[in-house]
Backbone as JSON Lines, residues from 0, in Angstrom:
{"i":0,"aa":"M","n":[-0.22,12.52,-14.46],"ca":[-0.83,13.62,-13.55],"c":[-0.23,13.34,-12.14]}
{"i":1,"aa":"E","n":[0.02,14.21,-11.38],"ca":[0.6,14.12,-10.06],"c":[-0.55,13.66,-9.05]}
{"i":2,"aa":"I","n":[-0.1,12.99,-7.96],"ca":[-1.02,12.56,-6.94],"c":[-1.94,13.69,-6.38]}
{"i":3,"aa":"Y","n":[-1.35,14.86,-6.17],"ca":[-2.07,15.82,-5.49],"c":[-3.14,16.41,-6.46]}
{"i":4,"aa":"N","n":[-2.87,16.48,-7.78],"ca":[-3.87,16.86,-8.75],"c":[-5.08,15.85,-8.84]}
{"i":5,"aa":"I","n":[-4.68,14.53,-8.76],"ca":[-5.66,13.48,-8.85],"c":[-6.57,13.54,-7.59]}
{"i":6,"aa":"L","n":[-5.99,13.78,-6.36],"ca":[-6.73,13.83,-5.15],"c":[-7.72,15.01,-5.23]}
{"i":7,"aa":"K","n":[-7.35,16.19,-5.65],"ca":[-8.11,17.4,-5.76],"c":[-9.28,17.12,-6.86]}
{"i":8,"aa":"R","n":[-8.88,16.49,-7.86],"ca":[-9.87,16.25,-8.99],"c":[-10.96,15.28,-8.54]}
{"i":9,"aa":"L","n":[-10.67,14.23,-7.82],"ca":[-11.53,13.35,-7.33],"c":[-12.56,13.98,-6.4]}
{"i":10,"aa":"R","n":[-11.99,14.78,-5.51],"ca":[-12.8,15.51,-4.52],"c":[-13.77,16.5,-5.15]}
{"i":11,"aa":"L","n":[-13.18,17.27,-6.11],"ca":[-14.0,18.3,-6.8],"c":[-15.2,17.66,-7.68]}
{"i":12,"aa":"D","n":[-14.76,16.48,-8.26],"ca":[-15.71,15.74,-9.12],"c":[-16.91,15.11,-8.24]}
{"i":13,"aa":"A","n":[-16.5,14.79,-6.91],"ca":[-17.61,14.29,-6.09],"c":[-18.44,15.38,-5.47]}
{"i":14,"aa":"G","n":[-17.86,16.74,-5.74],"ca":[-18.66,17.79,-5.18],"c":[-18.58,18.08,-3.76]}
{"i":15,"aa":"L","n":[-17.33,17.79,-3.22],"ca":[-17.03,17.88,-1.81],"c":[-16.09,19.01,-1.5]}
{"i":16,"aa":"T","n":[-16.17,19.62,-0.37],"ca":[-15.17,20.52,0.23],"c":[-14.16,19.62,0.96]}
{"i":17,"aa":"Q","n":[-12.98,20.18,1.29],"ca":[-12.04,19.46,2.1],"c":[-12.56,19.21,3.49]}
{"i":18,"aa":"K","n":[-13.39,19.97,3.83],"ca":[-13.94,19.72,5.31],"c":[-14.98,18.65,5.16]}
{"i":19,"aa":"Q","n":[-15.9,18.5,4.05],"ca":[-16.79,17.41,3.97],"c":[-16.01,16.16,3.8]}
{"i":20,"aa":"L","n":[-15.02,16.01,3.09],"ca":[-14.25,14.87,2.73],"c":[-13.6,14.48,4.06]}
{"i":21,"aa":"S","n":[-13.14,15.3,4.79],"ca":[-12.46,15.06,6.09],"c":[-13.43,14.27,7.02]}
{"i":22,"aa":"K","n":[-14.77,14.84,6.99],"ca":[-15.71,14.14,7.85],"c":[-15.99,12.66,7.39]}
{"i":23,"aa":"E","n":[-15.98,12.57,5.96],"ca":[-16.5,11.32,5.37],"c":[-15.48,10.17,5.63]}
{"i":24,"aa":"I","n":[-14.15,10.49,5.59],"ca":[-13.14,9.49,5.68],"c":[-12.35,9.58,7.04]}
{"i":25,"aa":"S","n":[-12.81,10.49,7.8],"ca":[-12.18,10.62,9.29],"c":[-10.77,10.92,9.28]}
{"i":26,"aa":"I","n":[-10.35,11.88,8.38],"ca":[-8.95,12.35,8.3],"c":[-9.04,13.83,8.35]}
{"i":27,"aa":"G","n":[-8.08,14.53,9.12],"ca":[-8.07,15.97,9.29],"c":[-8.13,16.76,7.99]}
{"i":28,"aa":"Q","n":[-8.76,17.9,7.98],"ca":[-8.84,18.73,6.89],"c":[-7.48,19.28,6.55]}
{"i":29,"aa":"A","n":[-6.78,19.63,7.48],"ca":[-5.33,20.06,7.3],"c":[-4.53,18.96,6.47]}
{"i":30,"aa":"T","n":[-4.86,17.72,6.88],"ca":[-3.97,16.69,6.18],"c":[-4.39,16.76,4.7]}
{"i":31,"aa":"I","n":[-5.74,16.74,4.45],"ca":[-6.2,16.65,3.04],"c":[-5.69,17.89,2.28]}
{"i":32,"aa":"S","n":[-5.62,18.95,2.94],"ca":[-5.04,20.14,2.35],"c":[-3.57,20.04,1.86]}
{"i":33,"aa":"Q","n":[-2.79,19.28,2.79],"ca":[-1.43,19.0,2.54],"c":[-1.29,18.12,1.32]}
{"i":34,"aa":"W","n":[-2.14,17.14,1.28],"ca":[-2.1,16.18,0.11],"c":[-2.33,16.89,-1.11]}
{"i":35,"aa":"E","n":[-3.4,17.78,-1.25],"ca":[-3.73,18.47,-2.35],"c":[-2.87,19.61,-2.89]}
{"i":36,"aa":"S","n":[-1.95,19.95,-1.92],"ca":[-1.04,21.09,-2.34],"c":[0.41,20.39,-2.64]}
{"i":37,"aa":"G","n":[0.58,19.04,-2.4],"ca":[1.62,18.52,-2.64],"c":[2.73,18.49,-1.64]}
{"i":38,"aa":"A","n":[2.31,18.98,-0.34],"ca":[3.22,19.21,0.66],"c":[3.49,17.76,1.43]}
{"i":39,"aa":"S","n":[2.54,16.88,1.31],"ca":[2.7,15.52,1.87],"c":[2.06,14.54,0.97]}
{"i":40,"aa":"K","n":[2.09,13.25,1.25],"ca":[1.33,12.26,0.57],"c":[0.68,11.26,1.53]}
{"i":41,"aa":"P","n":[-0.4,10.78,1.02],"ca":[-1.22,9.92,2.0],"c":[-0.4,8.53,2.23]}
{"i":42,"aa":"T","n":[-0.71,8.18,3.48],"ca":[-0.11,6.75,3.86],"c":[-0.92,5.78,3.17]}
{"i":43,"aa":"A","n":[-0.43,4.44,3.35],"ca":[-1.09,3.35,2.67],"c":[-2.5,3.27,3.11]}
{"i":44,"aa":"D","n":[-2.77,3.34,4.29],"ca":[-4.1,3.27,4.99],"c":[-5.04,4.39,4.3]}
{"i":45,"aa":"A","n":[-4.4,5.47,4.21],"ca":[-5.36,6.71,3.68],"c":[-5.54,6.33,2.18]}
{"i":46,"aa":"L","n":[-4.68,5.77,1.51],"ca":[-4.78,5.55,0.09],"c":[-6.0,4.45,-0.05]}
{"i":47,"aa":"I","n":[-5.98,3.52,0.82],"ca":[-6.99,2.54,0.72],"c":[-8.23,3.17,1.15]}
{"i":48,"aa":"A","n":[-8.44,4.01,2.13],"ca":[-9.68,4.63,2.43],"c":[-10.2,5.42,1.24]}
{"i":49,"aa":"L","n":[-9.28,6.24,0.66],"ca":[-9.61,7.13,-0.48],"c":[-10.23,6.17,-1.62]}
{"i":50,"aa":"S","n":[-9.41,5.08,-1.87],"ca":[-9.75,4.29,-3.05],"c":[-11.21,3.63,-2.79]}
{"i":51,"aa":"K","n":[-11.46,3.32,-1.51],"ca":[-12.76,2.71,-1.1],"c":[-13.95,3.74,-1.38]}
{"i":52,"aa":"Y","n":[-13.47,4.96,-0.73],"ca":[-14.61,5.99,-0.83],"c":[-14.86,6.47,-2.18]}
{"i":53,"aa":"Y","n":[-13.93,6.75,-3.03],"ca":[-14.17,7.11,-4.41],"c":[-14.52,6.02,-5.31]}
{"i":54,"aa":"G","n":[-14.3,4.78,-5.04],"ca":[-14.54,3.66,-5.9],"c":[-13.61,3.56,-7.09]}
{"i":55,"aa":"V","n":[-12.38,3.91,-6.81],"ca":[-11.21,3.92,-7.76],"c":[-10.1,3.02,-7.2]}
{"i":56,"aa":"S","n":[-9.25,2.62,-8.1],"ca":[-8.15,1.79,-7.63],"c":[-7.01,2.73,-7.12]}
{"i":57,"aa":"V","n":[-6.22,2.13,-6.09],"ca":[-5.22,2.82,-5.61],"c":[-4.14,3.33,-6.73]}
{"i":58,"aa":"D","n":[-4.0,2.43,-7.69],"ca":[-3.24,2.7,-8.72],"c":[-3.64,3.96,-9.68]}
{"i":59,"aa":"F","n":[-5.0,4.18,-9.75],"ca":[-5.44,5.31,-10.29],"c":[-5.1,6.59,-9.47]}
{"i":60,"aa":"I","n":[-5.34,6.55,-8.12],"ca":[-5.02,7.63,-7.21],"c":[-3.38,7.98,-7.36]}
{"i":61,"aa":"L","n":[-2.56,6.89,-7.5],"ca":[-1.23,7.15,-7.5],"c":[-0.8,7.63,-8.99]}
{"i":62,"aa":"G","n":[-1.69,7.65,-9.96],"ca":[-1.34,7.98,-11.25],"c":[-0.61,7.05,-12.08]}
{"i":63,"aa":"T","n":[-0.69,5.75,-11.7],"ca":[-0.01,4.79,-12.43],"c":[-0.91,4.08,-13.5]}
{"i":64,"aa":"T","n":[-2.15,4.44,-13.56],"ca":[-3.1,3.88,-14.52],"c":[-4.09,5.04,-14.75]}
{"i":65,"aa":"L","n":[-4.76,5.09,-15.99],"ca":[-5.7,5.99,-16.26],"c":[-7.08,5.43,-15.99]}
{"i":66,"aa":"E","n":[-7.15,4.02,-15.89],"ca":[-8.33,3.34,-15.75],"c":[-8.58,3.39,-14.12]}
{"i":67,"aa":"K","n":[-9.91,3.86,-13.92],"ca":[-10.37,4.13,-12.51],"c":[-10.63,2.73,-11.78]}
{"i":68,"aa":"E","n":[-11.09,1.73,-12.48],"ca":[-11.26,0.37,-11.97],"c":[-10.65,-0.54,-12.7]}
{"i":69,"aa":"G","n":[-10.74,-1.89,-12.43],"ca":[-10.35,-3.05,-13.09],"c":[-9.24,-3.67,-12.42]}
{"i":70,"aa":"E","n":[-8.28,-4.15,-13.29],"ca":[-7.13,-5.08,-12.83],"c":[-6.25,-4.18,-11.82]}
{"i":71,"aa":"G","n":[-6.21,-2.79,-11.96],"ca":[-5.39,-2.1,-11.06],"c":[-5.78,-2.06,-9.79]}
{"i":72,"aa":"K","n":[-7.14,-2.51,-9.37],"ca":[-7.64,-2.56,-8.09],"c":[-7.04,-3.55,-7.32]}
{"i":73,"aa":"M","n":[-6.66,-3.27,-6.11],"ca":[-5.91,-4.21,-5.3],"c":[-7.0,-5.24,-4.5]}
{"i":74,"aa":"S","n":[-6.41,-6.45,-4.34],"ca":[-7.33,-7.42,-3.57],"c":[-7.28,-7.04,-2.11]}
{"i":75,"aa":"K","n":[-8.2,-7.56,-1.3],"ca":[-8.44,-7.17,0.1],"c":[-7.1,-7.63,0.82]}
{"i":76,"aa":"D","n":[-6.57,-8.86,0.41],"ca":[-5.39,-9.34,1.05],"c":[-4.32,-8.3,0.87]}
{"i":77,"aa":"V","n":[-4.0,-7.77,-0.46],"ca":[-2.91,-6.91,-0.61],"c":[-3.06,-5.65,0.16]}
{"i":78,"aa":"E","n":[-4.34,-5.14,0.18],"ca":[-4.63,-3.95,0.93],"c":[-4.25,-4.11,2.45]}
{"i":79,"aa":"E","n":[-4.62,-5.25,3.0],"ca":[-4.31,-5.46,4.4],"c":[-2.8,-5.66,4.67]}
{"i":80,"aa":"C","n":[-1.98,-6.2,3.74],"ca":[-0.59,-6.42,3.8],"c":[0.01,-5.09,3.79]}
{"i":81,"aa":"I","n":[-0.46,-4.15,2.85],"ca":[0.18,-2.83,2.67],"c":[-0.04,-1.96,3.99]}
{"i":82,"aa":"A","n":[-1.22,-2.1,4.58],"ca":[-1.57,-1.4,5.83],"c":[-0.83,-1.92,6.88]}
{"i":83,"aa":"L","n":[-0.49,-3.09,7.09],"ca":[0.31,-3.77,8.08],"c":[1.81,-3.23,7.87]}
{"i":84,"aa":"I","n":[2.21,-3.25,6.68],"ca":[3.67,-2.87,6.42],"c":[3.92,-1.44,6.69]}
{"i":85,"aa":"D","n":[2.86,-0.7,6.44],"ca":[2.94,0.79,6.5],"c":[3.29,1.14,8.06]}
{"i":86,"aa":"N","n":[2.96,0.28,9.0],"ca":[3.15,0.68,10.44],"c":[4.46,0.04,10.94]}
{"i":87,"aa":"L","n":[5.19,-0.62,10.07],"ca":[6.51,-1.2,10.47],"c":[7.61,-0.25,10.49]}
{"i":88,"aa":"T","n":[8.6,-0.41,11.28],"ca":[9.84,0.46,11.2],"c":[10.56,-0.01,9.91]}
{"i":89,"aa":"N","n":[11.49,0.93,9.55],"ca":[12.32,0.73,8.38],"c":[12.95,-0.72,8.37]}
{"i":90,"aa":"G","n":[13.51,-1.05,9.58],"ca":[14.21,-2.24,9.62],"c":[13.34,-3.44,9.5]}
{"i":91,"aa":"Q","n":[12.1,-3.36,9.99],"ca":[11.11,-4.4,9.89],"c":[10.66,-4.53,8.4]}
{"i":92,"aa":"R","n":[10.55,-3.41,7.75],"ca":[10.15,-3.4,6.24],"c":[11.2,-4.09,5.48]}
{"i":93,"aa":"Y","n":[12.49,-3.74,5.83],"ca":[13.59,-4.43,5.02],"c":[13.55,-6.0,5.25]}
{"i":94,"aa":"L","n":[13.31,-6.46,6.44],"ca":[13.16,-7.79,6.8],"c":[11.94,-8.53,6.07]}
{"i":95,"aa":"V","n":[10.78,-7.84,5.97],"ca":[9.67,-8.35,5.31],"c":[9.99,-8.47,3.75]}
{"i":96,"aa":"K","n":[10.75,-7.49,3.23],"ca":[11.1,-7.42,1.75],"c":[12.03,-8.61,1.45]}
{"i":97,"aa":"E","n":[12.97,-8.83,2.31],"ca":[13.85,-9.94,2.09],"c":[13.17,-11.26,2.22]}
{"i":98,"aa":"L","n":[12.37,-11.38,3.08],"ca":[11.59,-12.57,3.16],"c":[10.75,-12.86,1.89]}
{"i":99,"aa":"L","n":[10.12,-11.82,1.47],"ca":[9.2,-11.95,0.2],"c":[10.03,-12.27,-0.96]}
{"i":100,"aa":"K","n":[11.33,-11.94,-1.14],"ca":[12.24,-12.21,-2.12],"c":[12.51,-13.82,-2.12]}
{"i":101,"aa":"Q","n":[12.44,-14.4,-0.93],"ca":[12.8,-15.78,-0.82],"c":[11.7,-16.64,-1.2]}
{"i":102,"aa":"I","n":[10.46,-16.06,-1.21],"ca":[9.25,-16.93,-1.58],"c":[9.15,-17.07,-3.16]}
{"i":103,"aa":"K","n":[9.21,-18.14,-3.7],"ca":[9.03,-18.32,-5.15],"c":[7.6,-18.74,-5.46]}
{"i":104,"aa":"P","n":[7.17,-18.14,-6.53],"ca":[5.77,-18.5,-6.96],"c":[5.64,-19.95,-7.53]}
{"i":105,"aa":"F","n":[4.59,-20.53,-7.38],"ca":[4.47,-21.86,-7.79],"c":[4.45,-22.02,-9.29]}
C-alpha cells in the first residue's frame, strides 16, 4: 500500500478529520491534504510525529511492514539521528553517509 493511502487510513481509523489531526500534531491541514493525495511526502520529523501519535512504527507508515508495532519501531536514538539528518544539506548528508560507511560494527 502507498504511504498516502496508509496515512489516510490511519487518520480515518482514528476518527479524525484533517483539521483535527492538524491541530493534534501541529502540522498544517494543507500539508496533511498533500500527503494524503500523494502530492508530497512527510519529512522525517513528520513521520516520527505521526508514528508517535498513532502508536505505529515508521516502517508501517512507509508501507515496508504490515506490523504496526514491534521490531520495525525505531529506537529513540535512530529517530533523533534521522531528524538531525533531515535538516542537513545534500552535501552534509553525503559526508554523514560516507562517515557511517567507515564505522565497522563490533
